[in-house]
N, C-alpha and C positions, 0 to 999 in steps of 0.2 A: 284120021280125025274123031277127038273123045266130043264126044255130047255135051253144053254145056248143060248141068242140073238149073232147074228154075229153084225158089228161094222162093217162101209161101210171107206173104206177109204177115201173119202169125206168127215162123218162126225170126223174123228183121224185129217186129215189139218185145218178144220176150228177152232178145238178146244185149237190144237196148235198156228194158229195164235193172238185167239183168249187168249189164256195163257201167250203167247209175251206179247200183248196189255195189259194184266195187270200188267203184268210185270213191263211193264217200265212205264207207266203213276205211279206205285204204290212209283216207286226208281226214278220220277222226287219230286212228291210232298213228299216224305222223306227230297229228297237234300234242300228244300223251306223253310220246317221246319225248318231242322235245321241253325240253325248262321252260316256259312261258313268265313271263315277265309279266312281276304284279300292276296294273295298269295305277296310278293317281291321279290326284286332282289338286292341283295349286288356285286354294281360296280366301288367298287375303284378296286379292281383286274381284273384281267379279269376269276377271278371263282367265281364261288356263293356258295359259304364258309359259311354261310348266308341265302339261299335259304332259306323261306318258304315250308312246305308243308303242304296241308289244314291237310289231312288226317294224319301228326305225330301223336301222342299221349301226353297227357295230359302231359308237368311234373311235379314231386312227390315234389315239395314245398311249397303243399299245395294255390298258388299266379294262378289266370290263364296267360294261354299259352301266350306268347309274341303274338300278335297279332299291326296288321297297321291303324289304324284307316285311315279315308276317309283320302285322301290329292289332292281333283282335283287345279290341275295349276302345282304339283310338275314336272310332266315332262320335265317342261319350265323352273324349275327349277338350276343351277349351282353352288352349294352349293363345297365353301370356307376356304378350315380352312388354317389357318398360325400356326405352332410349330419353335420350336429350337431344337436342337441337343439331349441340357444338359433336355431338358425337351420332347423331341418324348413318349421317351420309356415310363414311366410314363401316359401322360395323357393323350396319343394319341389312346391305347386299347380299354377305358372301350364306346369307342363312338360307334364302331365296334359294341354292343353288345345294342347299345340304341340309342345315338340321332339321329347316319346314318345307323340305320337299316334297318327304312324306305326308307331311298332317292334312286332317280333310279343313278341320277350322283352326284355326287362330286367326287376333287380332294385336296390332300395337300397338303401344299409349306412348305417345312422347307430352312434350309441352309445346308441340308447335305441330300442329296440321299441312301433312303437304304430301303428296306422293314419293316412293322413290321403287321407282321400277317397277310403276304400272299400278302400285298398291299403295290404298291408302293409311300415313299414319295419322289416327289417331290424336285430338288434343284432352290429354285426361285433366286438364283442370276448366274447362269450360264451364262445368259448370260453379264452380268456384264462386261465393259471393262477392261479388264488385267493390264492395265493403272493406273485405279480408283481400284482395289480391290490389288495390289503387291506395291499402295503405302500411301496408308493408315492406318492408326494405327486401325482403328473397325475392319478390314480385320483378323487381325491375328489370330483371332478362328479360320476363313473360310480359311487361306493358310494353319493352322497347318490338318487340315481335309481332305480337298483336298490331301494334300501331306500324312498321315496318316492315313487316315480314323479316326476311335471313337478311335486309337492306340493314336492320336496327343491330346486327351483330359486331359485337365489336370486338378487336381485338385482345379482350384481355379476359373475356371469355371462354377464349379456348387454351388460358394458359393454366396448368394443370398444376398439382403440387404434391408434395409426397404423404399416405395418409397419414394421420393422427390418430390419438386417444379418443375425438373426437371429430374421425373422419376429415373434411377440408372445409376450412366455414370459411377463408379465402376464395371459393370456387362458385363462381355464381351459378355454373351448373347444378354443381352439387349443394349445393342449398337449395333453390330451387326441384332439388327433385325429393327431398324426404313432405311434399304437400302431394307429392303423384297417387303417395300408395291407398288411400281410405275413399276421391276419386276413382282411383284407377278399379276397383275392388267393387265398388258399386258398378260400373258401368258393363264391367264384367259380365257382370249376373247377369244387367239388364240384355247382354249381346246375344247369351246362349242360357237363360232359364234353364232349358232343359238338359244342361252339359253335367253327369255324374262328380265329375272332377274337374277344376278349374287348376293349370298348372304356369306354373310365374317363374320366368326366367328374366334373363336379361341378355344382354345384345352382346356382352363376352362371356358368356354361357356357353356350353356344352350337356348334352344330354342322350343319352343313350335311351329312343326311346322303347327297343323290347322289355329293354332292361326295366325302363321304368312300371309299364303296366304291367311284368312279371310283378312288380312291389303290391303294384295296388292292387293289385288280386288279394293280398294279404288282409284286404282292410276293406270294412264294410261301408260303402257313396250312402248310404240313407243318413248313418251317423255318419256327426258334427266330427271330422279330421279338421288335422293338422297337423304337414308335417313340412319339416327341416332339420335343419342346422342347430342345434339350440347357441343361442347366444344368449349376452347377460348385458343389459345397461336398470343398475341402482338394481329394482326388487322383480323390474318385468326381464322373464322368458320369452322369449320371439326367434323366430328364423330369421337365417340371416338370407335377407333377397338375395343375392347376387349367386351364393349357392341354389339358388333355385328354394322355390315352397309349394303344395301343395295343399288347397283347400277341397273337400268334398264340397254337393251341393247346400246339402242342409251349414255347412259350418261359412256357405261366402253370404247364405242369404242374410245367416244372424250378423252376423259383421255389419253389410250391407244396409237392412235396418238399422240396428244400433247407427251407423254413421250419420240416419235419416232421422235418428228422432234426435240425434245428440251435436246437429251438425256442428252450432255455434261453438256449442265446451266445444268440442275437439276439435275446430278448429284453431281454439284456443291456445290445446295441451297443447299440438301440434306447431303452436308458433314458441310455443320455450322445451321443445326439445329437438334433440337434432338430426334423430335418427327413422324414417320413415315407413321403414318397416317392423321399430321397434311399439312405435304409433297401433298398425295395425296389431303386432302379437300384443298389447292391447288389451286394445276393445275385442279382441276375441277373450281371451283373461274375463273382460267386462263379467262376458256373459257366458261366464263357465267353458269355454275348448279353453284346453292347456293342446301346449305342443309334444307329440308324439319325439322324443329323441334320436336322428337320424345321422350322427355323423358315422359312421367313412363314407357315408353312402352320399350323400349329396356335398360336395369338396368346398371349399373357399380358399382351395389351392390352385396353382394351376401345373402342369403338368411335372414343372419343372422344379419344384417344390414337395409334391409328395414325398413321404415316411413310411413306406407301406410296412415295416419293417420295429415299427414305433412301440414302444413297449409302457407309455408316458401315459396313454389315454385309460379310458372303461373300456374300451375296443382292442384288437390286437385287429388290425386291414383285412389280413393277407387273408380268407377269404371270405368278407362283405362284397356285397356285391355295389359296384358303382356305377354311379347313373350321373351325376353333374363333373362337373370340373368347371372353374370360374378363373378370372384375371388369363383369357385366352383372346391372343391376335386373331384377324379371318384369316392365313396361312394357317396358325393352326388348328382352327375349326375347322378349315376345310382337312387338314391332314388327318384327324383324331374323324375324321366319318370319311377319309376313303379306307383307314383301318380299319374302321365296323363292318363295311359292306365290300373288305377283302378277309371280313373273318368269316360274313357273313355267305358269301359268294365258292368262297375256295375249301371252308372248312364245316359249312350250314353251322356258327358258333354265334349264337343269339343275346343270352345273358352273358354278360363282361362283370367280371370280376376282376377287385384288385391286385388277387396275384397274375387275373392277366395281362393288365397293364402292366404288371411288371417283368414277367418273363419277357415278353410278345413287344411290348417298344423299350421299357425303361432301360430293365439289361441288355439289347442287343445294341441299345446308343452308346452302352460305355466298354462295352467288351469291345467295340469296332473300332472305336477310336478314345483307348484310353488313358489320351492323354491330354489336353487341350488346352492351346493359350486363347486369350480373353476368352476367358469362360469361367466362373466360381457356380461351387458345388456345395455352398451352405459348409465346408468341415467348419468345425467350432472349439475342439481341443487345440488350445494352444501349448507349439511345441517351443521354445527359445532357444533351445542351441540349434535348430535349425536355421541355415543363415541361407540357403543356394533353394532354390527347386529339387534341386537333384539330394541335395541332405533332407528335403521334407520326403522326399518318393522312400527314402534311405532308412525313416524313422517308421514312416508310415512301416513298410515291407518286417520291418524286426519288431511293431507292437503286434502280437499276436491279433490282437482283433482288430488293426484296423481296416476298412475296407477302402478307404478314402482318403483325400489329402490334397489341403489346399493352398497357394503357394502368392499375398495377398498382399502386397505394396510391404515389401521384404520382409513378412512375417511369417511364418509355417503354421494352419492348423489340418488338425484330420480326425477323421469319424470313423464313428465304430457302426454307424448305421448307411446303405449307401440311399445317394436323393442322387439326380442329372442336373442340375441346378442351370441357369441360366447364362445364355452369352452379356457378357460385362466392360463395356466398351469402356468408360472413367476408371483411372487409373490402373494398376501392374496387377495382373489376378491372371493367372495358371491352374488348370485342377487337374486330378489323375483319382485313377479309378485298380485297386489289384483286383480284376475277374474273374483270378480261380480261384479267391474266397467268396467274393457276392455267390459266387456260382458255386459253392457250399453250403448258405442262407440257403437261397434256394433250395436246393436238393434235400435240407434238415427240415425246412418247412414245411415241403412236399403237396402234395395234389389234396387239392378242395373235394373231396368227397359231393359237398353238396353247396348251394350259394349260401351265402347266409342274410338271412331279412331284416335282421333286428330286431325281433317279435320280443 
């Protein structure tokens, strides 16, 4: 019988300490080897409804769990979303799980104060002079909302109309919208006066945040900076609101102070105008802050309208960064957000170029389904001798420069620059592409050596 050895208390203490030491370093090692999902907070309301938990389980969707890419500098940005009562409940909610999901500071302004999914939507017009809101016809909708809430909405308030050279003059919400810009700018500055940048967007706009932040690094936020897609009405050059625009702290403060100083005068000016983004641009110009032209970085186009090979304007989009897209449905915003999620998760790609959008999004759509019914790809060169869809296809193949065609209401049109286009349910229309030629165009355009920030 082998006698038992007695173990000293000192030995047991040393062993326990060693075990704890090993366990601690093993856990730390595992932590460093395992990719950590970035925590983020949701600050649109006082509750963190969408706060991310690094230990939460992956969703059973076959897709990587949503995480936040590195966003250096986002803490110094206030994102300002503009919407209206007739669209807010349809268009705003998708942003809570996509574009606003990783944004620590944002605020939403409308023409009606309410809560949407627990987030306060602020009334941008609440400080307007009652003499203005009571006397000017543009405020009919607003006054009904103030008196009856959403019960004051009428069927005609939701009726849309095609955009014209002067917007949508018969749409009550659109007529009211122009009044939001100056009060919204003033309210946004008061909301976060320490922000370095104020990023303005609409509810049908998508923003690529990593790309935007990389772009903003090229500007000094201590100076008055006004970034946007250049638009002109009469003598005023201004940033198109739907494409998104950015103001540095000094620029927004200057606009806010000017509005406060000249409120009656500027209310009168707004009343005689039809575009609120132009009114804001006029105020900025009056205080000596001119627009930094930003096309094609900020787009007033949806994905189907993009012409990534255009030579008609002063820049070739191919190697320029792609920060914003406009006129998007909620489903398109979600798809774009997932697209960027996958690029970051699978390829560690953060900066989005127009060439990336075409190679990774638009071209695959054209190549995998090279002909589509009830689809218009905006081909615009009329071909009078083609009488059928098949004839139209053949005419395109014969023409060496043709890369796409569309047969609309019995007429053939071809195009030498590829665009994806949009679904078309009215009339008779079918479209197609020649993927091999489009592939040659991509190869000729080549790989961008560096992002172009439009400086």
